[in-house]
C-alpha positions as CSV (number, residue, x, y, z in Angstrom):
1,M,-70.7,-62.1,29.0
2,F,-70.8,-60.5,32.2
3,K,-67.9,-58.3,33.3
4,D,-68.6,-59.7,37.0
5,R,-71.2,-60.8,39.4
6,I,-72.2,-57.2,40.6
7,E,-72.9,-56.4,36.8
8,A,-75.0,-59.6,36.6
9,G,-76.8,-58.7,39.9
10,K,-78.1,-55.6,38.4
11,L,-79.5,-57.2,35.2
12,L,-81.5,-59.4,37.4
13,A,-82.1,-56.5,39.2
14,E,-83.7,-54.8,36.5
15,R,-85.7,-57.7,35.6
16,L,-87.0,-58.4,39.2
17,V,-88.2,-54.5,39.4
18,A,-90.3,-54.9,36.4
19,L,-92.2,-57.7,38.0
20,K,-93.6,-55.1,41.0
21,L,-93.3,-58.1,43.5
22,D,-95.5,-57.9,46.5
23,N,-93.4,-58.7,49.9
24,P,-90.0,-59.8,48.3
25,C,-87.7,-61.9,50.5
26,L,-84.2,-62.3,49.1
27,L,-82.7,-65.9,49.6
28,A,-78.8,-65.5,48.4
29,V,-77.0,-68.9,48.1
30,P,-73.2,-68.3,49.3
31,R,-71.0,-67.2,48.5
32,G,-71.4,-65.8,45.0
33,G,-74.9,-65.7,45.2
34,I,-74.6,-63.0,47.7
35,V,-72.9,-60.6,45.4
36,I,-75.3,-61.0,42.9
37,A,-78.1,-60.4,45.6
38,H,-76.4,-56.9,46.5
39,P,-77.5,-54.7,43.6
40,I,-80.7,-56.5,43.7
41,A,-81.4,-55.8,47.6
42,Q,-80.7,-52.1,46.7
43,M,-83.2,-51.8,43.7
44,L,-85.7,-53.2,45.5
45,H,-85.3,-51.8,49.2
46,S,-85.3,-55.4,50.4
47,E,-83.0,-57.1,53.1
48,I,-80.6,-59.9,51.8
49,Y,-81.3,-63.4,53.5
50,V,-78.6,-66.2,53.3
51,L,-79.9,-69.7,52.1
52,V,-77.2,-72.3,52.7
53,T,-77.3,-75.1,50.8
54,R,-74.1,-77.4,49.8
55,K,-73.5,-79.6,46.7
56,I,-72.2,-83.0,47.3
57,G,-69.4,-83.6,44.9
58,H,-68.6,-86.7,43.0
59,P,-65.7,-88.6,44.7
60,V,-63.7,-88.5,41.7
61,N,-64.3,-85.0,40.8
62,P,-65.7,-82.8,43.5
63,E,-66.6,-80.0,40.9
64,V,-69.2,-82.3,39.5
65,A,-72.4,-82.4,41.5
66,I,-74.1,-85.6,42.4
67,G,-76.7,-84.2,45.2
68,A,-76.9,-81.3,47.7
69,V,-77.7,-80.8,51.4
70,M,-80.5,-78.6,52.6
71,P,-80.5,-76.1,55.5
72,D,-82.2,-78.7,57.9
73,G,-79.6,-81.5,57.1
74,S,-81.7,-83.6,54.3
75,A,-80.3,-84.2,50.9
76,V,-81.4,-84.6,47.2
77,W,-79.4,-86.8,44.9
78,D,-79.1,-88.6,41.6
79,S,-79.8,-92.1,42.4
80,Q,-78.7,-93.3,39.0
81,V,-75.2,-91.6,39.3
82,M,-74.9,-92.8,42.9
83,A,-75.7,-96.4,41.7
84,G,-73.4,-96.1,38.6
85,I,-70.2,-94.8,41.1
86,G,-70.8,-97.6,43.7
87,I,-71.1,-95.4,46.6
88,S,-72.5,-97.2,49.7
89,K,-75.3,-95.8,51.7
90,Y,-72.8,-95.4,54.9
91,E,-70.2,-93.7,52.7
92,F,-73.0,-91.2,51.5
93,E,-74.5,-90.5,54.7
94,K,-70.8,-89.3,55.7
95,M,-70.7,-87.3,53.0
96,I,-74.0,-85.7,53.8
97,A,-73.2,-85.0,57.4
98,E,-69.7,-83.7,56.4
99,E,-71.5,-81.0,54.1
100,Y,-74.2,-80.4,56.8
101,K,-71.4,-79.2,59.3
102,E,-70.4,-76.7,56.4
103,V,-74.0,-75.5,56.0
104,Q,-74.4,-75.1,59.6
105,R,-71.0,-73.2,59.8
106,R,-71.9,-70.9,56.9
107,Q,-75.3,-70.2,58.3
108,I,-73.8,-69.1,61.7
109,L,-71.0,-67.1,60.4
110,Y,-73.2,-65.3,57.7
111,T,-76.2,-64.5,60.3
112,G,-75.2,-65.3,63.6
113,S,-77.8,-67.9,63.9
114,A,-78.4,-71.5,62.9
115,Q,-82.1,-70.6,62.1
116,A,-83.0,-70.4,58.5
117,P,-85.1,-67.6,57.0
118,N,-88.8,-67.5,57.4
119,V,-90.7,-67.5,53.9
120,K,-94.0,-68.0,55.0
121,N,-96.7,-65.8,52.8
122,K,-93.7,-64.1,51.3
123,T,-92.3,-64.0,47.6
124,A,-89.3,-66.0,47.9
125,I,-86.5,-65.2,45.4
126,V,-83.6,-67.5,45.2
127,I,-80.3,-65.8,44.0
128,D,-77.2,-67.6,42.9
129,D,-74.4,-66.6,40.3
130,G,-75.3,-69.5,38.1
131,I,-76.3,-73.4,37.8
132,A,-74.5,-76.0,36.4
133,T,-76.3,-79.0,37.4
134,G,-78.9,-77.5,39.4
135,Y,-78.8,-79.8,42.6
136,T,-78.1,-76.8,44.5
137,I,-81.1,-75.0,43.5
138,R,-83.4,-78.1,43.3
139,A,-82.5,-78.6,47.1
140,A,-83.3,-75.1,47.9
141,I,-86.8,-75.3,46.2
142,K,-87.5,-78.4,48.1
143,W,-86.8,-76.9,51.5
144,L,-88.6,-73.6,50.6
145,K,-91.8,-75.3,49.6
146,Q,-92.1,-76.7,53.2
147,G,-92.2,-72.9,54.4
148,Q,-95.2,-72.2,52.4
149,P,-94.1,-68.9,50.4
150,C,-96.8,-67.5,48.3
151,K,-94.4,-67.6,45.3
152,I,-91.1,-68.8,44.4
153,I,-88.8,-67.4,41.8
154,I,-85.4,-68.4,40.5
155,A,-83.3,-65.6,39.9
156,I,-79.9,-66.4,38.3
157,P,-77.3,-64.8,35.6
158,V,-76.7,-68.0,33.3
159,A,-77.9,-71.7,33.3
160,P,-78.3,-74.6,30.7
161,P,-81.6,-74.1,28.7
162,D,-82.7,-77.9,30.0
163,I,-82.1,-77.1,33.5
164,V,-84.2,-73.8,33.4
165,K,-86.8,-75.8,31.6
166,E,-87.1,-78.3,34.5
167,L,-86.8,-75.6,37.3
168,A,-89.5,-73.5,35.4
169,R,-91.8,-76.5,35.9
170,E,-91.1,-76.6,39.7
171,V,-91.4,-72.9,40.8
172,D,-93.5,-69.8,39.8
173,E,-91.0,-68.1,37.6
174,V,-87.3,-68.5,36.3
175,I,-85.6,-65.3,35.4
176,C,-82.2,-66.4,33.4
177,P,-81.2,-63.9,30.7
178,V,-78.3,-66.4,29.5
179,Q,-78.9,-69.8,28.5
180,P,-75.7,-71.2,26.4
181,D,-76.2,-74.3,24.6
182,P,-74.2,-76.1,24.9
183,F,-73.3,-75.4,28.2
184,W,-69.6,-76.0,29.7
185,A,-69.3,-73.8,32.9
186,V,-71.0,-71.1,35.0
187,G,-67.3,-69.2,35.1
188,M,-67.1,-69.0,31.3
189,H,-69.6,-66.5,31.4
190,Y,-67.9,-63.7,33.5
191,E,-64.8,-61.9,32.6
192,D,-64.2,-62.1,36.8
193,F,-65.1,-64.9,38.5
194,S,-62.7,-65.0,41.1
195,Q,-63.8,-66.9,44.3
196,T,-65.8,-64.8,46.8
197,T,-64.5,-64.8,50.2
198,D,-66.3,-65.0,53.7
199,Q,-64.9,-61.2,54.2
200,E,-66.8,-59.8,51.3
201,V,-70.1,-61.8,52.2
202,A,-69.5,-60.2,55.7
203,D,-68.8,-56.7,54.2
204,I,-72.1,-57.0,52.3
205,L,-74.2,-58.6,54.9
206,G,-73.1,-55.7,57.5
207,L,-71.4,-58.0,59.7
208,S,-67.9,-56.7,59.6
């Protein structure tokens, strides 16, 4: 169990430093991923870029993801789940539009621009505080590949082992030190998993 996101970030930083990466580009998923990225950026002497994606929550239980929206407004989703809960195309497009508004708001809030980071010919390192269903990270991977990075690495403290295996087939490397089976929730593996605020993010990114 991690004490908090900072401790988890330090552990990931040690793993990443050992890889001796060329031209790393840290892409932190807000908000928790930015806290994780802070010690990584310090150890790699790299800048933190913000990669804003948003999960699309289940209508009955919003904490359960059924898809995710990417920085350009496109989305990935679980078609089987969609069919099973009977969401119409119109309803789903409305959900995507609502989440995309939040994507744009956060991108501007955290970077001052709606422009997503440039990853061409860089080692893109996607950082988050954990993975449950993997929709958000899959959305990030799909979008990143269009940007033509030389390599994609996923760095997360905790995730289900089956999700890690799936992601490993889509990217160059997955660094995930804790892979519990059975997996229940990301927050169960932190002593302190309190919600990260916009002010904390602003402080880390030097925006305040």
